[in-house]
N, C-alpha and C positions, 0 to 999 in steps of 0.2 A: 470372255467370261464377264458377265455383268449381273447385277442384282437389281431387280425392279423395286420401286417404292410403291407404285400404284398398279392396279389391274390394267392390262392393255391387251389389244388383239393383234398388234403388229409392231415390228421394230424396224427402224430405218437407220442404215449405217452408211456413212460417207468417208472414204479415205481421202484426206485433204493433202497430206504430204507423205513422202515425196510425190510429185505429180506423175500420173501415168498408170495408176492401178487400173485394172480392167476386170470387172466381175461378170462380164456378159456370158462367159462359158463356165461359170463356177457351178459346182454342185454343193449341196447343203447337208449338214448333219447338226442336229440340235440335241444336246443331252444324250449323245450316243445313238440317237434314232435318225435313220435316213429319211429325208423329206423328198417328195416328188417335186419336179420343177414348177408345178403350179403354185406351190407354197412360197415361191420366191420370184420377185421381179428384179432384174438387174440391168443396169445400163451404165457403161463406163465405170466410173469410180464410186457408184452408188448402188446399194442393194436394199430392197425392202422384203422383209420376211413376215409372212402371216403365221403367227403363233400366239397361243393363249398364255398370258403371264398373270400370275397372282401376286398380291402384295408380298414383298420380301423374298420372292422366288429367285434363286440363283440359277442362271442359265449359261450353258457353254455352247457357243456357236462355232462350228468349224466349216470353213469354206475351202474346198479344194479346187484345183484347176484355175486358180486366180493368176492372171498375168501380172507379173511384178513390174514396177516402173523401171525405166532405163537407168535411172540414177538411184543409188542407195541412200540410206540415211534413216533417221528415227521416224517411225510411222506416227502420224497424227490423225486421229479419227473423231468424228462426231457421231453420237449414238442418241437416237430419239425414239421414244415409244409412243404409240397412238392407240386410242380406243375408238375405232371408226375414224372420223376426221378430227377428233379432239386430241391435242397433244397432252401427254401425261407426264413422262419423265424426259429429261434431257441432260446430256453430258457432252460438253464441247471441248475440243482440243485435247482429247485423251491420248496420252503417249502409249504406244504399244511396242511392238517388236522393232528391231532394226532390220531394214531390208538390206540384202547384200550389196556391197559396192563392187562395181566392175573394176578389175585391175588390169591395166595394160602394161606389158613388159616390153621395153625397147632398148636399143643401144647396148646390147650385151656384148662384153668383150672379156676374153680370158687371156691374160698376159703372163707368160712365164718370166723368170728373172732376166732373161736376155732381151725379151721384147720390151721390158720396162727400162732398159739401159738407154741413156741419152748421150753417152760419150762417143758412140760410134765404134767402140772397140769390139763389139760382138755382132757386127753386121751379118756375118755368115750364120752364126747360131740363131740370130733373131729371125732368120728366114725359115727355120725349122718349125714344126708344129710343137704343141705342148706335149711333154713326155710324162709317162707314168712315174710317180714317186717324186716329182718336183713340186715345189710350192709355186703357186701362181696367184695373180691378182684378178679377182672376178669383179667386174663393174657392170651395173645395169641401171636403167631408169624405170621406176615404177610410177604410173599415173593412176590415181584412184578417182572414181566418179563422185565421191562424197567425202565429207569430213569424217575422219576416224577419231571419235572422242577417246580421250585417255581413260583407262589404260587399254591399249590394244597390243596385239602380239603379231610380229612378223616372223614366221618360221620358214627357214630355207633348209631343205634337206635333199640329199642325193646319196643313193646307196653306195656308190663307188667313190665318193669324195669325202675328205675330212676338212672341216673348216676350222680356222683358228679364231675362236671367239674374241680374243684380245685385240686382233687386228681389224675387227669389224667396225664400220663407221656408217652412220646414216646422215645424209645432208638433204635438207629441204630446199628446193628451188622456188623462190618467191615469185609472185606475179611480175614484179618489176625487174626480174632477171638476177637479182642478188641471191646468194645462197646463205643458209644458216645451218650450223651443226645442230643435230638433235641428240639430246642426252638419252642414252639407252642403258638398260639394265640387262644383265645376262640372266637367262633362265637357269633353273637348277641344273638341267642337263648340260647346258653350255658351261657352267661352272665346273661340273665334273669332268668335262672334256679338256679343260685347260692343262 
């Protein structure tokens, strides 16, 4: 959505960040009207749309079938309007939506009370699987492809499991190998489940 200041005959949009947007197969809708592909030229992270703009006109541009970048993060865009070859309005580094971050889950373990024992007293019991009705420790590593600006929410749910919110802890592994505890707040639902 943008508002033109001067009359123009086309709009040029470039997705600057995160790197990897691809508009080449996108389809276009402006102010709820479908446009044919000849009204749009797209190559990689840049799209040019032929459309008449009047001074002070509010326009809503929707592009579908856009290939999102492999990394998530805050979208940063440049928007420039032209009348023929003459530049009219420009807005650089405009923040837009957050593209989704890829989340990789690895090193998942589920340890019942016997498997967590280090005394060796429960070797036989530790060889059994986890049993229904027992408390267990669930550990896993999450790796995200982009910074998650605060506040963000991590929700873990499983229909047949009950989690103890008070025992939950989140630790960040730093690039240098050290770890740091991350302060967390319980959601309203988690507070009710205590």
